[in-house]
ChimeraX commands (.cxc) that place a marker at each C-alpha (Angstrom):
marker #1 position 0.20,0.11,-0.17 radius 0.5
marker #1 position 0.57,3.99,-0.42 radius 0.5
marker #1 position 0.69,4.82,2.94 radius 0.5
marker #1 position 0.91,8.67,4.39 radius 0.5
marker #1 position 1.88,8.62,8.26 radius 0.5
marker #1 position 1.14,11.70,10.24 radius 0.5
marker #1 position 3.20,12.56,13.95 radius 0.5
marker #1 position 6.28,9.59,12.12 radius 0.5
marker #1 position 8.31,11.33,14.21 radius 0.5
marker #1 position 6.89,10.19,17.91 radius 0.5
marker #1 position 7.17,7.56,19.64 radius 0.5
marker #1 position 4.26,5.48,18.26 radius 0.5
marker #1 position 4.38,7.08,14.73 radius 0.5
marker #1 position 8.12,6.04,14.23 radius 0.5
marker #1 position 7.04,2.26,15.34 radius 0.5
marker #1 position 4.66,2.35,12.35 radius 0.5
marker #1 position 7.27,4.22,9.98 radius 0.5
marker #1 position 9.13,0.98,10.45 radius 0.5
marker #1 position 6.21,-2.08,10.40 radius 0.5
marker #1 position 5.17,-0.50,6.78 radius 0.5
marker #1 position 8.61,-0.27,5.81 radius 0.5
marker #1 position 9.70,-3.83,6.53 radius 0.5
marker #1 position 6.37,-4.56,4.97 radius 0.5
marker #1 position 6.90,-3.42,1.57 radius 0.5
marker #1 position 4.77,-0.79,1.71 radius 0.5
marker #1 position 5.78,3.04,0.09 radius 0.5
marker #1 position 5.23,5.35,3.02 radius 0.5
marker #1 position 5.26,9.09,3.30 radius 0.5
marker #1 position 5.94,11.29,6.69 radius 0.5
marker #1 position 4.52,14.14,6.96 radius 0.5
marker #1 position 6.51,16.17,9.57 radius 0.5
marker #1 position 7.16,20.05,10.78 radius 0.5
marker #1 position 10.87,18.24,11.45 radius 0.5
marker #1 position 13.04,16.36,8.65 radius 0.5
marker #1 position 15.55,16.57,10.63 radius 0.5
marker #1 position 13.79,14.13,13.13 radius 0.5
marker #1 position 13.49,10.98,11.12 radius 0.5
marker #1 position 17.27,10.55,11.03 radius 0.5
marker #1 position 17.70,7.50,9.13 radius 0.5
marker #1 position 14.69,6.95,7.97 radius 0.5
marker #1 position 15.48,10.09,5.59 radius 0.5
marker #1 position 17.09,7.91,2.71 radius 0.5
marker #1 position 14.09,4.46,3.03 radius 0.5
marker #1 position 10.79,7.27,2.58 radius 0.5
marker #1 position 8.84,10.24,0.97 radius 0.5
marker #1 position 8.84,12.92,3.27 radius 0.5
marker #1 position 6.71,16.31,3.07 radius 0.5
marker #1 position 7.00,19.00,5.42 radius 0.5
marker #1 position 3.83,20.78,6.64 radius 0.5
marker #1 position 1.43,21.26,9.13 radius 0.5
marker #1 position -0.47,18.59,10.20 radius 0.5
marker #1 position -3.46,21.44,11.01 radius 0.5
marker #1 position -3.74,22.69,7.59 radius 0.5
marker #1 position -6.09,21.48,4.93 radius 0.5
marker #1 position -3.98,22.54,1.72 radius 0.5
marker #1 position -0.59,20.98,3.37 radius 0.5
marker #1 position -2.07,17.42,4.12 radius 0.5
marker #1 position -4.30,17.55,0.37 radius 0.5
marker #1 position -0.83,18.40,-1.00 radius 0.5
marker #1 position 0.60,15.24,0.90 radius 0.5
marker #1 position -1.95,12.42,0.65 radius 0.5
marker #1 position -2.89,12.82,-3.63 radius 0.5
marker #1 position -1.96,9.76,-4.86 radius 0.5
marker #1 position -2.06,7.31,-1.88 radius 0.5
marker #1 position -4.33,4.58,-0.49 radius 0.5
marker #1 position -4.48,5.32,3.37 radius 0.5
marker #1 position -3.43,7.82,6.07 radius 0.5
marker #1 position -2.39,6.55,9.30 radius 0.5
marker #1 position -2.69,9.27,11.83 radius 0.5
marker #1 position -0.30,8.97,15.25 radius 0.5
marker #1 position -0.15,12.37,16.28 radius 0.5
marker #1 position 0.03,13.13,19.97 radius 0.5
marker #1 position 1.00,15.60,22.35 radius 0.5
marker #1 position 4.12,13.72,24.28 radius 0.5
marker #1 position 4.31,14.16,27.09 radius 0.5
marker #1 position 1.85,17.32,27.62 radius 0.5
marker #1 position -1.34,17.43,29.28 radius 0.5
marker #1 position -2.63,20.42,26.72 radius 0.5
marker #1 position -4.24,19.77,23.51 radius 0.5
marker #1 position -3.89,23.41,22.07 radius 0.5
marker #1 position -6.28,22.50,19.82 radius 0.5
marker #1 position -4.08,20.02,17.83 radius 0.5
marker #1 position -6.54,17.46,17.53 radius 0.5
marker #1 position -10.32,19.62,17.10 radius 0.5
marker #1 position -7.76,21.36,14.66 radius 0.5
marker #1 position -6.03,18.38,12.39 radius 0.5
marker #1 position -9.12,16.20,12.64 radius 0.5
marker #1 position -11.00,19.26,10.59 radius 0.5
marker #1 position -7.73,19.45,8.09 radius 0.5
marker #1 position -7.23,15.05,8.00 radius 0.5
marker #1 position -10.77,15.12,7.13 radius 0.5
marker #1 position -10.80,18.07,4.15 radius 0.5
marker #1 position -8.12,17.24,2.77 radius 0.5
marker #1 position -9.06,12.99,1.87 radius 0.5
marker #1 position -11.87,14.00,0.45 radius 0.5
marker #1 position -10.39,16.34,-1.68 radius 0.5
marker #1 position -7.57,14.32,-1.90 radius 0.5
marker #1 position -9.58,10.99,-3.00 radius 0.5
marker #1 position -8.61,8.92,-0.04 radius 0.5
marker #1 position -11.21,7.24,1.66 radius 0.5
marker #1 position -9.58,5.06,4.17 radius 0.5
marker #1 position -8.13,7.01,7.64 radius 0.5
marker #1 position -6.91,5.43,10.71 radius 0.5
marker #1 position -6.25,7.57,13.56 radius 0.5
marker #1 position -4.98,7.33,17.58 radius 0.5
marker #1 position -7.38,8.01,20.47 radius 0.5
marker #1 position -7.15,7.34,24.13 radius 0.5
marker #1 position -9.20,4.73,26.02 radius 0.5
marker #1 position -11.49,6.85,28.47 radius 0.5
marker #1 position -12.00,9.79,25.41 radius 0.5
marker #1 position -15.70,10.46,24.93 radius 0.5
marker #1 position -18.05,6.61,24.67 radius 0.5
marker #1 position -14.81,5.31,26.46 radius 0.5
marker #1 position -14.70,6.70,29.76 radius 0.5
marker #1 position -17.69,5.27,30.99 radius 0.5
marker #1 position -16.33,1.66,30.77 radius 0.5
marker #1 position -12.69,2.97,32.30 radius 0.5
marker #1 position -11.87,1.24,35.91 radius 0.5
marker #1 position -12.04,3.30,38.86 radius 0.5
marker #1 position -8.76,4.09,38.80 radius 0.5
marker #1 position -8.29,5.37,35.75 radius 0.5
marker #1 position -11.63,7.92,35.59 radius 0.5
marker #1 position -9.68,9.56,38.14 radius 0.5
marker #1 position -6.88,10.10,35.93 radius 0.5
marker #1 position -8.59,11.25,33.16 radius 0.5
marker #1 position -11.04,13.78,35.26 radius 0.5
marker #1 position -8.21,15.56,36.60 radius 0.5
marker #1 position -4.75,14.85,34.23 radius 0.5
marker #1 position -5.88,14.58,31.12 radius 0.5
marker #1 position -9.19,16.39,30.49 radius 0.5
marker #1 position -8.85,19.60,28.57 radius 0.5
marker #1 position -7.19,17.15,26.25 radius 0.5
marker #1 position -9.43,14.44,26.36 radius 0.5
marker #1 position -11.91,16.91,25.68 radius 0.5
marker #1 position -9.67,17.91,22.41 radius 0.5
marker #1 position -9.70,14.45,21.08 radius 0.5
marker #1 position -13.37,13.94,21.55 radius 0.5
marker #1 position -14.29,16.21,19.19 radius 0.5
marker #1 position -11.99,15.47,17.01 radius 0.5
marker #1 position -13.19,11.64,17.11 radius 0.5
marker #1 position -16.61,12.52,16.80 radius 0.5
marker #1 position -15.81,14.62,13.78 radius 0.5
marker #1 position -14.45,11.32,12.02 radius 0.5
marker #1 position -17.61,9.37,12.68 radius 0.5
marker #1 position -19.45,11.67,10.88 radius 0.5
marker #1 position -17.66,12.33,8.18 radius 0.5
marker #1 position -17.97,9.78,5.23 radius 0.5
marker #1 position -14.74,8.31,5.19 radius 0.5
marker #1 position -13.46,4.38,5.50 radius 0.5
marker #1 position -12.45,5.62,9.25 radius 0.5
marker #1 position -11.56,3.40,12.24 radius 0.5
marker #1 position -10.25,5.33,15.72 radius 0.5
marker #1 position -7.48,3.49,18.29 radius 0.5
marker #1 position -8.47,3.71,21.46 radius 0.5
marker #1 position -5.13,1.99,23.19 radius 0.5
marker #1 position -5.10,2.02,26.84 radius 0.5
marker #1 position -1.64,3.51,28.66 radius 0.5
marker #1 position 1.10,3.83,25.75 radius 0.5
marker #1 position 4.28,2.69,27.38 radius 0.5
marker #1 position 7.87,1.97,25.60 radius 0.5
marker #1 position 8.30,-1.72,25.97 radius 0.5
marker #1 position 9.07,-4.15,23.72 radius 0.5
marker #1 position 6.09,-5.76,20.90 radius 0.5
marker #1 position 4.44,-8.58,22.86 radius 0.5
marker #1 position 1.84,-9.56,19.93 radius 0.5
marker #1 position -0.56,-10.65,22.76 radius 0.5
marker #1 position -2.41,-7.62,23.31 radius 0.5
marker #1 position -6.14,-7.47,22.99 radius 0.5
marker #1 position -8.67,-5.96,20.83 radius 0.5
marker #1 position -12.54,-5.02,20.76 radius 0.5
marker #1 position -14.97,-2.77,20.63 radius 0.5
marker #1 position -14.88,-3.17,24.48 radius 0.5
marker #1 position -12.91,-4.54,26.29 radius 0.5
marker #1 position -13.44,-4.81,30.83 radius 0.5
marker #1 position -11.02,-2.58,32.25 radius 0.5
marker #1 position -9.25,-3.19,35.99 radius 0.5
marker #1 position -6.83,-0.48,37.12 radius 0.5
marker #1 position -4.74,1.40,35.01 radius 0.5
marker #1 position -4.08,-1.66,32.37 radius 0.5
marker #1 position -0.89,-0.78,29.67 radius 0.5
marker #1 position -0.37,-1.44,25.85 radius 0.5
marker #1 position 3.51,-1.03,24.30 radius 0.5
marker #1 position 3.32,1.68,21.46 radius 0.5
marker #1 position 5.12,-1.26,19.44 radius 0.5
marker #1 position 1.65,-3.10,19.91 radius 0.5
marker #1 position -0.61,-0.29,18.93 radius 0.5
marker #1 position 1.57,0.45,16.09 radius 0.5
marker #1 position 1.48,-2.92,14.51 radius 0.5
marker #1 position -2.66,-3.28,15.19 radius 0.5
marker #1 position -2.41,-0.02,13.18 radius 0.5
marker #1 position -0.88,-1.06,10.09 radius 0.5
marker #1 position -2.81,-3.59,9.49 radius 0.5
marker #1 position -6.54,-2.62,9.92 radius 0.5
marker #1 position -5.07,0.39,7.29 radius 0.5
marker #1 position -4.10,-3.10,5.28 radius 0.5
marker #1 position -7.90,-4.48,5.85 radius 0.5
marker #1 position -11.89,-4.06,6.14 radius 0.5
marker #1 position -12.50,-5.67,9.72 radius 0.5
marker #1 position -11.85,-2.27,11.43 radius 0.5
marker #1 position -13.95,-0.25,9.14 radius 0.5
marker #1 position -16.19,1.84,10.95 radius 0.5
marker #1 position -15.35,0.93,14.14 radius 0.5
marker #1 position -14.10,2.07,16.98 radius 0.5
marker #1 position -11.93,-0.62,18.28 radius 0.5
marker #1 position -10.30,-0.86,22.22 radius 0.5
marker #1 position -6.67,-2.23,22.39 radius 0.5
marker #1 position -4.31,-3.00,25.48 radius 0.5
marker #1 position -2.65,-6.08,27.38 radius 0.5
marker link #1:1,2 radius 0.2
marker link #1:2,3 radius 0.2
marker link #1:3,4 radius 0.2
marker link #1:4,5 radius 0.2
marker link #1:5,6 radius 0.2
marker link #1:6,7 radius 0.2
marker link #1:7,8 radius 0.2
marker link #1:8,9 radius 0.2
marker link #1:9,10 radius 0.2
marker link #1:10,11 radius 0.2
marker link #1:11,12 radius 0.2
marker link #1:12,13 radius 0.2
marker link #1:13,14 radius 0.2
marker link #1:14,15 radius 0.2
marker link #1:15,16 radius 0.2
marker link #1:16,17 radius 0.2
marker link #1:17,18 radius 0.2
marker link #1:18,19 radius 0.2
marker link #1:19,20 radius 0.2
marker link #1:20,21 radius 0.2
marker link #1:21,22 radius 0.2
marker link #1:22,23 radius 0.2
marker link #1:23,24 radius 0.2
marker link #1:24,25 radius 0.2
marker link #1:25,26 radius 0.2
marker link #1:26,27 radius 0.2
marker link #1:27,28 radius 0.2
marker link #1:28,29 radius 0.2
marker link #1:29,30 radius 0.2
marker link #1:30,31 radius 0.2
marker link #1:31,32 radius 0.2
marker link #1:32,33 radius 0.2
marker link #1:33,34 radius 0.2
marker link #1:34,35 radius 0.2
marker link #1:35,36 radius 0.2
marker link #1:36,37 radius 0.2
marker link #1:37,38 radius 0.2
marker link #1:38,39 radius 0.2
marker link #1:39,40 radius 0.2
marker link #1:40,41 radius 0.2
marker link #1:41,42 radius 0.2
marker link #1:42,43 radius 0.2
marker link #1:43,44 radius 0.2
marker link #1:44,45 radius 0.2
marker link #1:45,46 radius 0.2
marker link #1:46,47 radius 0.2
marker link #1:47,48 radius 0.2
marker link #1:48,49 radius 0.2
marker link #1:49,50 radius 0.2
marker link #1:50,51 radius 0.2
marker link #1:51,52 radius 0.2
marker link #1:52,53 radius 0.2
marker link #1:53,54 radius 0.2
marker link #1:54,55 radius 0.2
marker link #1:55,56 radius 0.2
marker link #1:56,57 radius 0.2
marker link #1:57,58 radius 0.2
marker link #1:58,59 radius 0.2
marker link #1:59,60 radius 0.2
marker link #1:60,61 radius 0.2
marker link #1:61,62 radius 0.2
marker link #1:62,63 radius 0.2
marker link #1:63,64 radius 0.2
marker link #1:64,65 radius 0.2
marker link #1:65,66 radius 0.2
marker link #1:66,67 radius 0.2
marker link #1:67,68 radius 0.2
marker link #1:68,69 radius 0.2
marker link #1:69,70 radius 0.2
marker link #1:70,71 radius 0.2
marker link #1:71,72 radius 0.2
marker link #1:72,73 radius 0.2
marker link #1:73,74 radius 0.2
marker link #1:74,75 radius 0.2
marker link #1:75,76 radius 0.2
marker link #1:76,77 radius 0.2
marker link #1:77,78 radius 0.2
marker link #1:78,79 radius 0.2
marker link #1:79,80 radius 0.2
marker link #1:80,81 radius 0.2
marker link #1:81,82 radius 0.2
marker link #1:82,83 radius 0.2
marker link #1:83,84 radius 0.2
marker link #1:84,85 radius 0.2
marker link #1:85,86 radius 0.2
marker link #1:86,87 radius 0.2
marker link #1:87,88 radius 0.2
marker link #1:88,89 radius 0.2
marker link #1:89,90 radius 0.2
marker link #1:90,91 radius 0.2
marker link #1:91,92 radius 0.2
marker link #1:92,93 radius 0.2
marker link #1:93,94 radius 0.2
marker link #1:94,95 radius 0.2
marker link #1:95,96 radius 0.2
marker link #1:96,97 radius 0.2
marker link #1:97,98 radius 0.2
marker link #1:98,99 radius 0.2
marker link #1:99,100 radius 0.2
marker link #1:100,101 radius 0.2
marker link #1:101,102 radius 0.2
marker link #1:102,103 radius 0.2
marker link #1:103,104 radius 0.2
marker link #1:104,105 radius 0.2
marker link #1:105,106 radius 0.2
marker link #1:106,107 radius 0.2
marker link #1:107,108 radius 0.2
marker link #1:108,109 radius 0.2
marker link #1:109,110 radius 0.2
marker link #1:110,111 radius 0.2
marker link #1:111,112 radius 0.2
marker link #1:112,113 radius 0.2
marker link #1:113,114 radius 0.2
marker link #1:114,115 radius 0.2
marker link #1:115,116 radius 0.2
marker link #1:116,117 radius 0.2
marker link #1:117,118 radius 0.2
marker link #1:118,119 radius 0.2
marker link #1:119,120 radius 0.2
marker link #1:120,121 radius 0.2
marker link #1:121,122 radius 0.2
marker link #1:122,123 radius 0.2
marker link #1:123,124 radius 0.2
marker link #1:124,125 radius 0.2
marker link #1:125,126 radius 0.2
marker link #1:126,127 radius 0.2
marker link #1:127,128 radius 0.2
marker link #1:128,129 radius 0.2
marker link #1:129,130 radius 0.2
marker link #1:130,131 radius 0.2
marker link #1:131,132 radius 0.2
marker link #1:132,133 radius 0.2
marker link #1:133,134 radius 0.2
marker link #1:134,135 radius 0.2
marker link #1:135,136 radius 0.2
marker link #1:136,137 radius 0.2
marker link #1:137,138 radius 0.2
marker link #1:138,139 radius 0.2
marker link #1:139,140 radius 0.2
marker link #1:140,141 radius 0.2
marker link #1:141,142 radius 0.2
marker link #1:142,143 radius 0.2
marker link #1:143,144 radius 0.2
marker link #1:144,145 radius 0.2
marker link #1:145,146 radius 0.2
marker link #1:146,147 radius 0.2
marker link #1:147,148 radius 0.2
marker link #1:148,149 radius 0.2
marker link #1:149,150 radius 0.2
marker link #1:150,151 radius 0.2
marker link #1:151,152 radius 0.2
marker link #1:152,153 radius 0.2
marker link #1:153,154 radius 0.2
marker link #1:154,155 radius 0.2
marker link #1:155,156 radius 0.2
marker link #1:156,157 radius 0.2
marker link #1:157,158 radius 0.2
marker link #1:158,159 radius 0.2
marker link #1:159,160 radius 0.2
marker link #1:160,161 radius 0.2
marker link #1:161,162 radius 0.2
marker link #1:162,163 radius 0.2
marker link #1:163,164 radius 0.2
marker link #1:164,165 radius 0.2
marker link #1:165,166 radius 0.2
marker link #1:166,167 radius 0.2
marker link #1:167,168 radius 0.2
marker link #1:168,169 radius 0.2
marker link #1:169,170 radius 0.2
marker link #1:170,171 radius 0.2
marker link #1:171,172 radius 0.2
marker link #1:172,173 radius 0.2
marker link #1:173,174 radius 0.2
marker link #1:174,175 radius 0.2
marker link #1:175,176 radius 0.2
marker link #1:176,177 radius 0.2
marker link #1:177,178 radius 0.2
marker link #1:178,179 radius 0.2
marker link #1:179,180 radius 0.2
marker link #1:180,181 radius 0.2
marker link #1:181,182 radius 0.2
marker link #1:182,183 radius 0.2
marker link #1:183,184 radius 0.2
marker link #1:184,185 radius 0.2
marker link #1:185,186 radius 0.2
marker link #1:186,187 radius 0.2
marker link #1:187,188 radius 0.2
marker link #1:188,189 radius 0.2
marker link #1:189,190 radius 0.2
marker link #1:190,191 radius 0.2
marker link #1:191,192 radius 0.2
marker link #1:192,193 radius 0.2
marker link #1:193,194 radius 0.2
marker link #1:194,195 radius 0.2
marker link #1:195,196 radius 0.2
marker link #1:196,197 radius 0.2
marker link #1:197,198 radius 0.2
marker link #1:198,199 radius 0.2
marker link #1:199,200 radius 0.2
marker link #1:200,201 radius 0.2
marker link #1:201,202 radius 0.2
marker link #1:202,203 radius 0.2
marker link #1:203,204 radius 0.2
marker link #1:204,205 radius 0.2
marker link #1:205,206 radius 0.2
marker link #1:206,207 radius 0.2
marker link #1:207,208 radius 0.2
view
């Protein structure tokens, strides 16, 4: 496939790029700072742009089979409108460029998944992550209301651990405490979802 990956220099995005290259996909990385790609620069098509710009993303998306977004705010708990702005830009750009498939990274506890959270998770989501989750909720609902073949992925707490390959995924999963999932496993799931139709118009939860 020809994949356009947003957030390619982030910790989850980097796993996605590596997986896509190993599987033989043609990869375009959409980044703010190409230097952050390091040794990947010669292995991918690099497009520099702003993820909140419809025009930038539309120009990059032409000719691709799917867009995968691993955009995140790193360790910040402030959204600064990243997800609301980028979701609007991506939807409009995908429609303009004729790319119907979108796999979008969100977070467990956002929107309807909050009601399924454990008491421990709810305490974190209501306080520390309140602002960023509110921004993500608007973005997720906007994507689900679009005409795209979307998948919105809801991982539990992300870690930098190695891929286990034995994670659980479903439209809903039982929660206890504050469960985790490695970014490597999330990237694997997102890459597989982009290549198949099983998760189109679904919002899978993923956790160890």
